[in-house]
N, CA, C and O atoms as a Tripos MOL2 file, in Angstrom:
@<TRIPOS>MOLECULE
protein
  288   287    72     0     0
PROTEIN
NO_CHARGES

@<TRIPOS>ATOM
      1 N         188.5100  -51.3850  139.3030 N.3       1 MET1
      2 CA        187.9790  -52.3360  140.2540 C.3       1 MET1
      3 C         188.4650  -53.7270  139.8780 C.2       1 MET1
      4 O         188.4800  -54.0870  138.7010 O.2       1 MET1
      5 N         188.8590  -54.5010  140.8650 N.am      2 ASP2
      6 CA        189.2840  -55.8760  140.6410 C.3       2 ASP2
      7 C         188.1010  -56.7350  140.2350 C.2       2 ASP2
      8 O         186.9550  -56.4300  140.5670 O.2       2 ASP2
      9 N         188.3840  -57.8060  139.5190 N.am      3 LEU3
     10 CA        187.3510  -58.7390  139.0870 C.3       3 LEU3
     11 C         186.7400  -59.4400  140.2880 C.2       3 LEU3
     12 O         187.4510  -59.9700  141.1420 O.2       3 LEU3
     13 N         185.4410  -59.4360  140.3400 N.am      4 MET4
     14 CA        184.7170  -60.2010  141.3480 C.3       4 MET4
     15 C         183.7800  -61.1150  140.5940 C.2       4 MET4
     16 O         183.0120  -60.6530  139.7510 O.2       4 MET4
     17 N         183.8260  -62.3880  140.8760 N.am      5 GLU5
     18 CA        182.9850  -63.3380  140.1670 C.3       5 GLU5
     19 C         182.2480  -64.2030  141.1670 C.2       5 GLU5
     20 O         182.8480  -64.7540  142.0910 O.2       5 GLU5
     21 N         180.9410  -64.3190  140.9780 N.am      6 ILE6
     22 CA        180.1160  -65.2080  141.7850 C.3       6 ILE6
     23 C         179.5740  -66.2560  140.8380 C.2       6 ILE6
     24 O         178.9000  -65.9230  139.8630 O.2       6 ILE6
     25 N         179.8560  -67.5000  141.1080 N.am      7 SER7
     26 CA        179.3950  -68.5780  140.2420 C.3       7 SER7
     27 C         178.7760  -69.6640  141.1060 C.2       7 SER7
     28 O         179.4270  -70.2010  142.0020 O.2       7 SER7
     29 N         177.5290  -69.9820  140.8370 N.am      8 VAL8
     30 CA        176.8240  -70.9980  141.6010 C.3       8 VAL8
     31 C         176.1230  -71.9200  140.6100 C.2       8 VAL8
     32 O         175.4520  -71.4590  139.6870 O.2       8 VAL8
     33 N         176.2830  -73.2020  140.8080 N.am      9 LYS9
     34 CA        175.6190  -74.1740  139.9550 C.3       9 LYS9
     35 C         175.0240  -75.2440  140.8560 C.2       9 LYS9
     36 O         175.7230  -75.8510  141.6680 O.2       9 LYS9
     37 N         173.7160  -75.4700  140.7000 N.am     10 ARG10
     38 CA        173.0810  -76.5130  141.4990 C.3      10 ARG10
     39 C         171.8540  -77.0410  140.7810 C.2      10 ARG10
     40 O         171.2950  -76.3740  139.9100 O.2      10 ARG10
     41 N         171.4440  -78.2260  141.1450 N.am     11 LYS11
     42 CA        170.2370  -78.8230  140.5630 C.3      11 LYS11
     43 C         169.0210  -78.2880  141.3020 C.2      11 LYS11
     44 O         169.0520  -78.0960  142.5170 O.2      11 LYS11
     45 N         167.9390  -78.0480  140.5450 N.am     12 MET12
     46 CA        166.6750  -77.6250  141.1290 C.3      12 MET12
     47 C         165.5650  -78.0380  140.1790 C.2      12 MET12
     48 O         165.8120  -78.3540  139.0150 O.2      12 MET12
     49 N         164.3660  -78.0330  140.6760 N.am     13 GLY13
     50 CA        163.2190  -78.3610  139.8500 C.3      13 GLY13
     51 C         162.9440  -77.2490  138.8470 C.2      13 GLY13
     52 O         163.3630  -76.1070  139.0370 O.2      13 GLY13
     53 N         162.2350  -77.5960  137.7780 N.am     14 ARG14
     54 CA        161.9040  -76.6360  136.7330 C.3      14 ARG14
     55 C         161.1270  -75.4500  137.2930 C.2      14 ARG14
     56 O         161.3990  -74.3060  136.9310 O.2      14 ARG14
     57 N         160.1570  -75.7150  138.1770 N.am     15 GLU15
     58 CA        159.3630  -74.6380  138.7780 C.3      15 GLU15
     59 C         160.2350  -73.7140  139.6330 C.2      15 GLU15
     60 O         160.0520  -72.4970  139.6190 O.2      15 GLU15
     61 N         161.1740  -74.2860  140.3700 N.am     16 GLU16
     62 CA        162.0860  -73.4770  141.1890 C.3      16 GLU16
     63 C         162.9840  -72.6160  140.3080 C.2      16 GLU16
     64 O         163.2690  -71.4670  140.6450 O.2      16 GLU16
     65 N         163.4320  -73.1690  139.1800 N.am     17 ALA17
     66 CA        164.2480  -72.3950  138.2370 C.3      17 ALA17
     67 C         163.4370  -71.2330  137.6640 C.2      17 ALA17
     68 O         163.9540  -70.1250  137.5150 O.2      17 ALA17
     69 N         162.1670  -71.4880  137.3450 N.am     18 ALA18
     70 CA        161.2980  -70.4220  136.8290 C.3      18 ALA18
     71 C         161.1030  -69.3400  137.8880 C.2      18 ALA18
     72 O         161.0980  -68.1520  137.5650 O.2      18 ALA18
     73 N         160.9440  -69.7410  139.1470 N.am     19 HIS19
     74 CA        160.7940  -68.7690  140.2450 C.3      19 HIS19
     75 C         162.0550  -67.9040  140.3710 C.2      19 HIS19
     76 O         161.9600  -66.6910  140.5600 O.2      19 HIS19
     77 N         163.2190  -68.5200  140.2670 N.am     20 LEU20
     78 CA        164.4870  -67.7920  140.3360 C.3      20 LEU20
     79 C         164.5880  -66.7570  139.2170 C.2      20 LEU20
     80 O         165.0160  -65.6270  139.4530 O.2      20 LEU20
     81 N         164.1950  -67.1370  138.0010 N.am     21 LEU21
     82 CA        164.2370  -66.2050  136.8690 C.3      21 LEU21
     83 C         163.2390  -65.0580  137.0480 C.2      21 LEU21
     84 O         163.5510  -63.9130  136.7210 O.2      21 LEU21
     85 N         162.0300  -65.3600  137.5680 N.am     22 ARG22
     86 CA        161.0430  -64.2980  137.8310 C.3      22 ARG22
     87 C         161.5580  -63.3230  138.8800 C.2      22 ARG22
     88 O         161.3740  -62.1120  138.7540 O.2      22 ARG22
     89 N         162.2010  -63.8500  139.9110 N.am     23 LYS23
     90 CA        162.7530  -63.0120  140.9710 C.3      23 LYS23
     91 C         163.8350  -62.0860  140.4180 C.2      23 LYS23
     92 O         163.8880  -60.9090  140.7780 O.2      23 LYS23
     93 N         164.6870  -62.6060  139.5550 N.am     24 LEU24
     94 CA        165.7300  -61.8040  138.9190 C.3      24 LEU24
     95 C         165.1080  -60.7330  138.0280 C.2      24 LEU24
     96 O         165.5170  -59.5720  138.0740 O.2      24 LEU24
     97 N         164.1250  -61.1140  137.2230 N.am     25 ALA25
     98 CA        163.4560  -60.1620  136.3310 C.3      25 ALA25
     99 C         162.7590  -59.0610  137.1280 C.2      25 ALA25
    100 O         162.8450  -57.8890  136.7620 O.2      25 ALA25
    101 N         162.0730  -59.4210  138.2090 N.am     26 ASP26
    102 CA        161.4000  -58.4210  139.0470 C.3      26 ASP26
    103 C         162.4030  -57.4470  139.6610 C.2      26 ASP26
    104 O         162.1470  -56.2450  139.7290 O.2      26 ASP26
    105 N         163.5310  -57.9650  140.1030 N.am     27 SER27
    106 CA        164.5550  -57.1140  140.6920 C.3      27 SER27
    107 C         165.1080  -56.1310  139.6650 C.2      27 SER27
    108 O         165.3080  -54.9580  139.9810 O.2      27 SER27
    109 N         165.3540  -56.5880  138.4540 N.am     28 LEU28
    110 CA        165.8400  -55.6980  137.4010 C.3      28 LEU28
    111 C         164.8150  -54.6230  137.0660 C.2      28 LEU28
    112 O         165.1720  -53.4590  136.8840 O.2      28 LEU28
    113 N         163.5590  -55.0020  136.9830 N.am     29 ALA29
    114 CA        162.5090  -54.0630  136.5820 C.3      29 ALA29
    115 C         162.1800  -53.0500  137.6750 C.2      29 ALA29
    116 O         161.9580  -51.8760  137.3780 O.2      29 ALA29
    117 N         162.1460  -53.4780  138.9190 N.am     30 ARG30
    118 CA        161.6870  -52.6160  140.0080 C.3      30 ARG30
    119 C         162.7980  -51.8510  140.7120 C.2      30 ARG30
    120 O         162.5910  -50.7270  141.1700 O.2      30 ARG30
    121 N         163.9650  -52.4560  140.7980 N.am     31 HIS31
    122 CA        165.0140  -51.8840  141.6430 C.3      31 HIS31
    123 C         166.2540  -51.4520  140.8720 C.2      31 HIS31
    124 O         167.2300  -51.0030  141.4730 O.2      31 HIS31
    125 N         166.2260  -51.5810  139.5640 N.am     32 ASN32
    126 CA        167.3620  -51.1900  138.7200 C.3      32 ASN32
    127 C         168.6640  -51.8690  139.1240 C.2      32 ASN32
    128 O         169.7470  -51.3240  138.9150 O.2      32 ASN32
    129 N         168.5550  -53.0370  139.6920 N.am     33 GLY33
    130 CA        169.7460  -53.7600  140.0920 C.3      33 GLY33
    131 C         169.4010  -55.1310  140.6320 C.2      33 GLY33
    132 O         168.2380  -55.5340  140.6650 O.2      33 GLY33
    133 N         170.4350  -55.8370  141.0540 N.am     34 VAL34
    134 CA        170.2810  -57.1900  141.5690 C.3      34 VAL34
    135 C         171.1500  -57.3400  142.8090 C.2      34 VAL34
    136 O         172.2870  -56.8680  142.8330 O.2      34 VAL34
    137 N         170.6240  -57.9930  143.8320 N.am     35 ASP35
    138 CA        171.3930  -58.3020  145.0370 C.3      35 ASP35
    139 C         171.7880  -59.7720  145.0210 C.2      35 ASP35
    140 O         170.9690  -60.6420  144.7250 O.2      35 ASP35
    141 N         173.0410  -60.0400  145.3390 N.am     36 PHE36
    142 CA        173.5340  -61.4010  145.4900 C.3      36 PHE36
    143 C         174.1780  -61.5220  146.8580 C.2      36 PHE36
    144 O         174.8190  -60.5850  147.3330 O.2      36 PHE36
    145 N         174.0090  -62.6710  147.4920 N.am     37 THR37
    146 CA        174.6880  -62.9470  148.7470 C.3      37 THR37
    147 C         175.5050  -64.2110  148.5610 C.2      37 THR37
    148 O         174.9770  -65.2530  148.1700 O.2      37 THR37
    149 N         176.7920  -64.1140  148.8430 N.am     38 GLN38
    150 CA        177.6950  -65.2470  148.7030 C.3      38 GLN38
    151 C         178.6030  -65.2890  149.9190 C.2      38 GLN38
    152 O         179.3140  -64.3270  150.2090 O.2      38 GLN38
    153 N         178.5770  -66.3990  150.6190 N.am     39 GLU39
    154 CA        179.4200  -66.5900  151.8060 C.3      39 GLU39
    155 C         179.2580  -65.4420  152.7860 C.2      39 GLU39
    156 O         180.2400  -64.9490  153.3410 O.2      39 GLU39
    157 N         178.0170  -65.0160  152.9990 N.am     40 GLY40
    158 CA        177.7180  -63.9730  153.9730 C.3      40 GLY40
    159 C         177.9780  -62.5530  153.5070 C.2      40 GLY40
    160 O         177.7380  -61.6100  154.2610 O.2      40 GLY40
    161 N         178.4570  -62.3780  152.2960 N.am     41 VAL41
    162 CA        178.7270  -61.0470  151.7680 C.3      41 VAL41
    163 C         177.6340  -60.6870  150.7630 C.2      41 VAL41
    164 O         177.4140  -61.4050  149.7880 O.2      41 VAL41
    165 N         176.9420  -59.5510  151.0150 N.am     42 LYS42
    166 CA        175.8800  -59.1060  150.1210 C.3      42 LYS42
    167 C         176.4430  -58.0820  149.1440 C.2      42 LYS42
    168 O         177.1220  -57.1340  149.5390 O.2      42 LYS42
    169 N         176.1500  -58.2870  147.8610 N.am     43 VAL43
    170 CA        176.6320  -57.4080  146.8050 C.3      43 VAL43
    171 C         175.4270  -56.8940  146.0180 C.2      43 VAL43
    172 O         174.5780  -57.6760  145.5900 O.2      43 VAL43
    173 N         175.3590  -55.5690  145.8300 N.am     44 ASN44
    174 CA        174.3080  -54.9790  145.0090 C.3      44 ASN44
    175 C         174.9230  -54.5710  143.6810 C.2      44 ASN44
    176 O         175.8970  -53.8190  143.6410 O.2      44 ASN44
    177 N         174.3490  -55.0710  142.5950 N.am     45 ILE45
    178 CA        174.8450  -54.7530  141.2700 C.3      45 ILE45
    179 C         173.8500  -53.8160  140.6080 C.2      45 ILE45
    180 O         172.7160  -54.2020  140.3250 O.2      45 ILE45
    181 N         174.2740  -52.5910  140.3640 N.am     46 ARG46
    182 CA        173.4230  -51.6060  139.7000 C.3      46 ARG46
    183 C         173.4150  -51.8930  138.2070 C.2      46 ARG46
    184 O         174.4560  -52.1880  137.6200 O.2      46 ARG46
    185 N         172.2540  -51.8080  137.6010 N.am     47 VAL47
    186 CA        172.1090  -52.1070  136.1830 C.3      47 VAL47
    187 C         171.5550  -50.8660  135.4820 C.2      47 VAL47
    188 O         170.5230  -50.3380  135.8960 O.2      47 VAL47
    189 N         172.2220  -50.3940  134.4310 N.am     48 PRO48
    190 CA        171.7520  -49.1920  133.7250 C.3      48 PRO48
    191 C         170.4610  -49.4570  132.9490 C.2      48 PRO48
    192 O         170.0080  -50.5960  132.8400 O.2      48 PRO48
    193 N         169.8840  -48.3920  132.4200 N.am     49 ASP49
    194 CA        168.6280  -48.4960  131.6750 C.3      49 ASP49
    195 C         168.7560  -49.3250  130.4000 C.2      49 ASP49
    196 O         167.8030  -49.9990  130.0090 O.2      49 ASP49
    197 N         169.9110  -49.2870  129.7470 N.am     50 GLU50
    198 CA        170.1180  -50.0700  128.5280 C.3      50 GLU50
    199 C         171.1960  -51.1170  128.7570 C.2      50 GLU50
    200 O         172.2660  -50.8220  129.2880 O.2      50 GLU50
    201 N         170.8990  -52.3410  128.3490 N.am     51 VAL51
    202 CA        171.8330  -53.4540  128.4830 C.3      51 VAL51
    203 C         171.8740  -54.2310  127.1770 C.2      51 VAL51
    204 O         171.0190  -54.0550  126.3090 O.2      51 VAL51
    205 N         172.8610  -55.0790  127.0500 N.am     52 GLU52
    206 CA        172.9510  -55.9760  125.9020 C.3      52 GLU52
    207 C         172.5740  -57.3720  126.3880 C.2      52 GLU52
    208 O         173.0920  -57.8430  127.4010 O.2      52 GLU52
    209 N         171.6720  -58.0320  125.6660 N.am     53 VAL53
    210 CA        171.2060  -59.3590  126.0630 C.3      53 VAL53
    211 C         171.5890  -60.3580  124.9820 C.2      53 VAL53
    212 O         171.3230  -60.1490  123.7980 O.2      53 VAL53
    213 N         172.2160  -61.4420  125.4090 N.am     54 GLU54
    214 CA        172.5780  -62.5260  124.4940 C.3      54 GLU54
    215 C         171.7940  -63.7610  124.9280 C.2      54 GLU54
    216 O         171.8100  -64.1360  126.1010 O.2      54 GLU54
    217 N         171.1190  -64.3810  123.9870 N.am     55 PHE55
    218 CA        170.2850  -65.5420  124.2520 C.3      55 PHE55
    219 C         170.7900  -66.6830  123.3830 C.2      55 PHE55
    220 O         170.8830  -66.5340  122.1650 O.2      55 PHE55
    221 N         171.1160  -67.8120  123.9850 N.am     56 GLU56
    222 CA        171.6810  -68.9280  123.2430 C.3      56 GLU56
    223 C         170.9530  -70.2200  123.6220 C.2      56 GLU56
    224 O         170.7440  -70.4970  124.8030 O.2      56 GLU56
    225 N         170.5780  -70.9870  122.6380 N.am     57 VAL57
    226 CA        169.9400  -72.2820  122.8450 C.3      57 VAL57
    227 C         170.7980  -73.3450  122.1880 C.2      57 VAL57
    228 O         171.1760  -73.2110  121.0230 O.2      57 VAL57
    229 N         171.1060  -74.3930  122.9210 N.am     58 GLU58
    230 CA        171.8570  -75.5210  122.3790 C.3      58 GLU58
    231 C         171.0110  -76.7780  122.5690 C.2      58 GLU58
    232 O         170.5780  -77.0770  123.6830 O.2      58 GLU58
    233 N         170.7770  -77.5090  121.4880 N.am     59 ILE59
    234 CA        169.9940  -78.7370  121.5530 C.3      59 ILE59
    235 C         170.8580  -79.8830  121.0490 C.2      59 ILE59
    236 O         171.3140  -79.8900  119.9060 O.2      59 ILE59
    237 N         171.0700  -80.8460  121.9270 N.am     60 GLU60
    238 CA        171.8350  -82.0370  121.5840 C.3      60 GLU60
    239 C         170.9680  -83.2570  121.8730 C.2      60 GLU60
    240 O         169.9070  -83.1320  122.4850 O.2      60 GLU60
    241 N         171.4020  -84.4170  121.4440 N.am     61 SER61
    242 CA        170.5980  -85.6170  121.6410 C.3      61 SER61
    243 C         170.4680  -86.0080  123.1150 C.2      61 SER61
    244 O         169.4350  -86.5420  123.5200 O.2      61 SER61
    245 N         171.4970  -85.7500  123.9170 N.am     62 ASP62
    246 CA        171.4450  -86.1720  125.3160 C.3      62 ASP62
    247 C         171.3410  -85.0150  126.3160 C.2      62 ASP62
    248 O         171.0810  -85.2500  127.4960 O.2      62 ASP62
    249 N         171.5380  -83.7820  125.8700 N.am     63 GLU63
    250 CA        171.5100  -82.6410  126.7900 C.3      63 GLU63
    251 C         171.2310  -81.3620  126.0140 C.2      63 GLU63
    252 O         171.7300  -81.1720  124.9040 O.2      63 GLU63
    253 N         170.4320  -80.4910  126.6080 N.am     64 SER64
    254 CA        170.1340  -79.2050  125.9810 C.3      64 SER64
    255 C         170.3410  -78.1010  127.0040 C.2      64 SER64
    256 O         170.3750  -78.3640  128.2060 O.2      64 SER64
    257 N         170.4810  -76.8590  126.5320 N.am     65 SER65
    258 CA        170.6750  -75.7550  127.4650 C.3      65 SER65
    259 C         170.1510  -74.4500  126.8750 C.2      65 SER65
    260 O         170.0690  -74.2740  125.6590 O.2      65 SER65
    261 N         169.8020  -73.5470  127.7790 N.am     66 ILE66
    262 CA        169.4380  -72.1810  127.4360 C.3      66 ILE66
    263 C         170.3450  -71.2850  128.2550 C.2      66 ILE66
    264 O         170.4220  -71.4220  129.4750 O.2      66 ILE66
    265 N         171.0300  -70.3720  127.5920 N.am     67 GLU67
    266 CA        171.9010  -69.4350  128.2850 C.3      67 GLU67
    267 C         171.4250  -68.0200  128.0060 C.2      67 GLU67
    268 O         171.1530  -67.6560  126.8620 O.2      67 GLU67
    269 N         171.3280  -67.2230  129.0730 N.am     68 VAL68
    270 CA        170.9530  -65.8110  128.9430 C.3      68 VAL68
    271 C         172.0640  -65.0040  129.5940 C.2      68 VAL68
    272 O         172.3910  -65.2140  130.7620 O.2      68 VAL68
    273 N         172.6390  -64.0860  128.8420 N.am     69 GLU69
    274 CA        173.7070  -63.2370  129.3720 C.3      69 GLU69
    275 C         173.2840  -61.7780  129.2220 C.2      69 GLU69
    276 O         172.8900  -61.3430  128.1400 O.2      69 GLU69
    277 N         173.3700  -61.0300  130.3220 N.am     70 ILE70
    278 CA        173.0510  -59.6040  130.3140 C.3      70 ILE70
    279 C         174.3350  -58.8620  130.6480 C.2      70 ILE70
    280 O         174.9660  -59.1280  131.6710 O.2      70 ILE70
    281 N         174.7190  -57.9300  129.7830 N.am     71 SER71
    282 CA        175.9590  -57.1890  130.0320 C.3      71 SER71
    283 C         175.7540  -55.7170  129.6940 C.2      71 SER71
    284 O         174.8070  -55.3470  129.0000 O.2      71 SER71
    285 N         176.6660  -54.8830  130.2030 N.am     72 TRP72
    286 CA        176.6220  -53.4510  129.9310 C.3      72 TRP72
    287 C         178.0010  -52.8710  130.0610 C.2      72 TRP72
    288 O         178.1860  -51.6690  129.8700 O.2      72 TRP72
@<TRIPOS>BOND
     1     1     2 1
     2     2     3 1
     3     3     4 2
     4     3     5 am
     5     5     6 1
     6     6     7 1
     7     7     8 2
     8     7     9 am
     9     9    10 1
    10    10    11 1
    11    11    12 2
    12    11    13 am
    13    13    14 1
    14    14    15 1
    15    15    16 2
    16    15    17 am
    17    17    18 1
    18    18    19 1
    19    19    20 2
    20    19    21 am
    21    21    22 1
    22    22    23 1
    23    23    24 2
    24    23    25 am
    25    25    26 1
    26    26    27 1
    27    27    28 2
    28    27    29 am
    29    29    30 1
    30    30    31 1
    31    31    32 2
    32    31    33 am
    33    33    34 1
    34    34    35 1
    35    35    36 2
    36    35    37 am
    37    37    38 1
    38    38    39 1
    39    39    40 2
    40    39    41 am
    41    41    42 1
    42    42    43 1
    43    43    44 2
    44    43    45 am
    45    45    46 1
    46    46    47 1
    47    47    48 2
    48    47    49 am
    49    49    50 1
    50    50    51 1
    51    51    52 2
    52    51    53 am
    53    53    54 1
    54    54    55 1
    55    55    56 2
    56    55    57 am
    57    57    58 1
    58    58    59 1
    59    59    60 2
    60    59    61 am
    61    61    62 1
    62    62    63 1
    63    63    64 2
    64    63    65 am
    65    65    66 1
    66    66    67 1
    67    67    68 2
    68    67    69 am
    69    69    70 1
    70    70    71 1
    71    71    72 2
    72    71    73 am
    73    73    74 1
    74    74    75 1
    75    75    76 2
    76    75    77 am
    77    77    78 1
    78    78    79 1
    79    79    80 2
    80    79    81 am
    81    81    82 1
    82    82    83 1
    83    83    84 2
    84    83    85 am
    85    85    86 1
    86    86    87 1
    87    87    88 2
    88    87    89 am
    89    89    90 1
    90    90    91 1
    91    91    92 2
    92    91    93 am
    93    93    94 1
    94    94    95 1
    95    95    96 2
    96    95    97 am
    97    97    98 1
    98    98    99 1
    99    99   100 2
   100    99   101 am
   101   101   102 1
   102   102   103 1
   103   103   104 2
   104   103   105 am
   105   105   106 1
   106   106   107 1
   107   107   108 2
   108   107   109 am
   109   109   110 1
   110   110   111 1
   111   111   112 2
   112   111   113 am
   113   113   114 1
   114   114   115 1
   115   115   116 2
   116   115   117 am
   117   117   118 1
   118   118   119 1
   119   119   120 2
   120   119   121 am
   121   121   122 1
   122   122   123 1
   123   123   124 2
   124   123   125 am
   125   125   126 1
   126   126   127 1
   127   127   128 2
   128   127   129 am
   129   129   130 1
   130   130   131 1
   131   131   132 2
   132   131   133 am
   133   133   134 1
   134   134   135 1
   135   135   136 2
   136   135   137 am
   137   137   138 1
   138   138   139 1
   139   139   140 2
   140   139   141 am
   141   141   142 1
   142   142   143 1
   143   143   144 2
   144   143   145 am
   145   145   146 1
   146   146   147 1
   147   147   148 2
   148   147   149 am
   149   149   150 1
   150   150   151 1
   151   151   152 2
   152   151   153 am
   153   153   154 1
   154   154   155 1
   155   155   156 2
   156   155   157 am
   157   157   158 1
   158   158   159 1
   159   159   160 2
   160   159   161 am
   161   161   162 1
   162   162   163 1
   163   163   164 2
   164   163   165 am
   165   165   166 1
   166   166   167 1
   167   167   168 2
   168   167   169 am
   169   169   170 1
   170   170   171 1
   171   171   172 2
   172   171   173 am
   173   173   174 1
   174   174   175 1
   175   175   176 2
   176   175   177 am
   177   177   178 1
   178   178   179 1
   179   179   180 2
   180   179   181 am
   181   181   182 1
   182   182   183 1
   183   183   184 2
   184   183   185 am
   185   185   186 1
   186   186   187 1
   187   187   188 2
   188   187   189 am
   189   189   190 1
   190   190   191 1
   191   191   192 2
   192   191   193 am
   193   193   194 1
   194   194   195 1
   195   195   196 2
   196   195   197 am
   197   197   198 1
   198   198   199 1
   199   199   200 2
   200   199   201 am
   201   201   202 1
   202   202   203 1
   203   203   204 2
   204   203   205 am
   205   205   206 1
   206   206   207 1
   207   207   208 2
   208   207   209 am
   209   209   210 1
   210   210   211 1
   211   211   212 2
   212   211   213 am
   213   213   214 1
   214   214   215 1
   215   215   216 2
   216   215   217 am
   217   217   218 1
   218   218   219 1
   219   219   220 2
   220   219   221 am
   221   221   222 1
   222   222   223 1
   223   223   224 2
   224   223   225 am
   225   225   226 1
   226   226   227 1
   227   227   228 2
   228   227   229 am
   229   229   230 1
   230   230   231 1
   231   231   232 2
   232   231   233 am
   233   233   234 1
   234   234   235 1
   235   235   236 2
   236   235   237 am
   237   237   238 1
   238   238   239 1
   239   239   240 2
   240   239   241 am
   241   241   242 1
   242   242   243 1
   243   243   244 2
   244   243   245 am
   245   245   246 1
   246   246   247 1
   247   247   248 2
   248   247   249 am
   249   249   250 1
   250   250   251 1
   251   251   252 2
   252   251   253 am
   253   253   254 1
   254   254   255 1
   255   255   256 2
   256   255   257 am
   257   257   258 1
   258   258   259 1
   259   259   260 2
   260   259   261 am
   261   261   262 1
   262   262   263 1
   263   263   264 2
   264   263   265 am
   265   265   266 1
   266   266   267 1
   267   267   268 2
   268   267   269 am
   269   269   270 1
   270   270   271 1
   271   271   272 2
   272   271   273 am
   273   273   274 1
   274   274   275 1
   275   275   276 2
   276   275   277 am
   277   277   278 1
   278   278   279 1
   279   279   280 2
   280   279   281 am
   281   281   282 1
   282   282   283 1
   283   283   284 2
   284   283   285 am
   285   285   286 1
   286   286   287 1
   287   287   288 2
@<TRIPOS>SUBSTRUCTURE
     1 MET1         2 RESIDUE 1 A MET
     2 ASP2         6 RESIDUE 1 A ASP
     3 LEU3        10 RESIDUE 1 A LEU
     4 MET4        14 RESIDUE 1 A MET
     5 GLU5        18 RESIDUE 1 A GLU
     6 ILE6        22 RESIDUE 1 A ILE
     7 SER7        26 RESIDUE 1 A SER
     8 VAL8        30 RESIDUE 1 A VAL
     9 LYS9        34 RESIDUE 1 A LYS
    10 ARG10       38 RESIDUE 1 A ARG
    11 LYS11       42 RESIDUE 1 A LYS
    12 MET12       46 RESIDUE 1 A MET
    13 GLY13       50 RESIDUE 1 A GLY
    14 ARG14       54 RESIDUE 1 A ARG
    15 GLU15       58 RESIDUE 1 A GLU
    16 GLU16       62 RESIDUE 1 A GLU
    17 ALA17       66 RESIDUE 1 A ALA
    18 ALA18       70 RESIDUE 1 A ALA
    19 HIS19       74 RESIDUE 1 A HIS
    20 LEU20       78 RESIDUE 1 A LEU
    21 LEU21       82 RESIDUE 1 A LEU
    22 ARG22       86 RESIDUE 1 A ARG
    23 LYS23       90 RESIDUE 1 A LYS
    24 LEU24       94 RESIDUE 1 A LEU
    25 ALA25       98 RESIDUE 1 A ALA
    26 ASP26      102 RESIDUE 1 A ASP
    27 SER27      106 RESIDUE 1 A SER
    28 LEU28      110 RESIDUE 1 A LEU
    29 ALA29      114 RESIDUE 1 A ALA
    30 ARG30      118 RESIDUE 1 A ARG
    31 HIS31      122 RESIDUE 1 A HIS
    32 ASN32      126 RESIDUE 1 A ASN
    33 GLY33      130 RESIDUE 1 A GLY
    34 VAL34      134 RESIDUE 1 A VAL
    35 ASP35      138 RESIDUE 1 A ASP
    36 PHE36      142 RESIDUE 1 A PHE
    37 THR37      146 RESIDUE 1 A THR
    38 GLN38      150 RESIDUE 1 A GLN
    39 GLU39      154 RESIDUE 1 A GLU
    40 GLY40      158 RESIDUE 1 A GLY
    41 VAL41      162 RESIDUE 1 A VAL
    42 LYS42      166 RESIDUE 1 A LYS
    43 VAL43      170 RESIDUE 1 A VAL
    44 ASN44      174 RESIDUE 1 A ASN
    45 ILE45      178 RESIDUE 1 A ILE
    46 ARG46      182 RESIDUE 1 A ARG
    47 VAL47      186 RESIDUE 1 A VAL
    48 PRO48      190 RESIDUE 1 A PRO
    49 ASP49      194 RESIDUE 1 A ASP
    50 GLU50      198 RESIDUE 1 A GLU
    51 VAL51      202 RESIDUE 1 A VAL
    52 GLU52      206 RESIDUE 1 A GLU
    53 VAL53      210 RESIDUE 1 A VAL
    54 GLU54      214 RESIDUE 1 A GLU
    55 PHE55      218 RESIDUE 1 A PHE
    56 GLU56      222 RESIDUE 1 A GLU
    57 VAL57      226 RESIDUE 1 A VAL
    58 GLU58      230 RESIDUE 1 A GLU
    59 ILE59      234 RESIDUE 1 A ILE
    60 GLU60      238 RESIDUE 1 A GLU
    61 SER61      242 RESIDUE 1 A SER
    62 ASP62      246 RESIDUE 1 A ASP
    63 GLU63      250 RESIDUE 1 A GLU
    64 SER64      254 RESIDUE 1 A SER
    65 SER65      258 RESIDUE 1 A SER
    66 ILE66      262 RESIDUE 1 A ILE
    67 GLU67      266 RESIDUE 1 A GLU
    68 VAL68      270 RESIDUE 1 A VAL
    69 GLU69      274 RESIDUE 1 A GLU
    70 ILE70      278 RESIDUE 1 A ILE
    71 SER71      282 RESIDUE 1 A SER
    72 TRP72      286 RESIDUE 1 A TRP
């Protein structure tokens, strides 16, 4: 299969970001996958029972970040 990449970056409030993460977590737990829609194209990504999770925190004086990567 050819590489397909969906990348979206936008500003949102902290509460909206938390809602987005809850929605993703609920989809993984209940539906064994995640749906994404990009430019009118809907993609369903099936996720197996076991995955590898990488969690990274970066703290700097002017900017900090949390990165969560799920792969299989």
